[in-house]
C-alpha positions as CSV (number, residue, x, y, z in Angstrom):
1,M,93.6,128.7,66.7
2,E,96.2,125.8,67.3
3,S,94.3,124.1,69.7
4,G,91.5,123.2,66.7
5,P,93.9,119.9,65.4
6,A,94.8,119.1,69.1
7,I,91.2,118.4,70.0
8,F,90.2,116.5,66.6
9,A,93.1,114.6,67.0
10,G,92.9,113.6,71.4
11,L,89.1,112.7,70.3
12,V,89.9,110.6,67.4
13,F,92.4,108.5,69.2
14,A,90.1,108.5,72.2
15,L,87.2,107.4,70.2
16,F,89.6,104.6,68.4
17,G,90.9,103.2,71.3
18,G,87.8,103.5,73.3
19,A,86.1,101.5,70.5
20,L,88.5,98.7,70.1
21,L,88.6,97.9,73.5
22,V,85.2,97.4,73.8
23,W,85.5,95.3,70.3
24,T,88.1,93.2,71.7
25,A,86.2,92.6,75.1
26,V,83.0,91.3,72.9
27,R,85.1,89.3,70.8
28,V,87.0,87.8,73.6
29,R,83.7,87.3,75.8
30,H,81.7,85.5,72.9
31,R,85.1,82.8,72.3
32,Q,85.1,84.8,68.6
33,P,88.6,85.3,67.3
34,V,90.2,88.7,67.8
35,A,92.4,88.1,64.4
36,Q,92.3,85.6,61.7
37,G,95.5,83.0,62.0
38,V,96.6,84.4,65.3
39,G,96.5,83.0,68.5
40,Q,93.6,83.9,70.7
41,V,95.7,84.8,73.3
42,A,98.6,86.9,71.4
43,S,95.6,89.0,69.5
44,A,93.6,89.8,72.5
45,T,96.8,91.2,73.9
46,F,97.9,93.4,70.7
47,A,94.6,94.7,70.4
48,T,94.4,95.7,74.2
49,L,97.7,97.1,74.4
50,A,96.9,99.2,70.9
51,G,93.8,100.6,72.4
52,V,95.3,101.4,75.6
53,L,97.7,103.1,73.7
54,A,95.2,105.1,71.2
55,L,93.9,106.0,74.4
56,A,97.2,107.4,76.5
57,V,97.9,109.4,73.0
58,G,94.3,110.8,72.7
59,A,95.1,111.9,76.4
60,W,98.1,113.3,75.9
61,C,96.7,115.3,73.0
62,F,94.3,117.0,75.0
63,T,97.1,118.0,77.6
64,R,98.6,119.9,74.8
65,L,95.7,122.7,74.6
């Protein structure tokens, strides 16, 4: 019964992290800004770190099953 929330949270974090990494890669590849008003390198770096962190949290949630 307690594994349901862990599965849901892990899935949400994994989907968000994966989508953020794909979105960031597409924006950088097309040389479009990742965030308005921020430098290209800084915003791409921050978005990549946030995506990897979300994937790591999702993996951690799956280990709690």
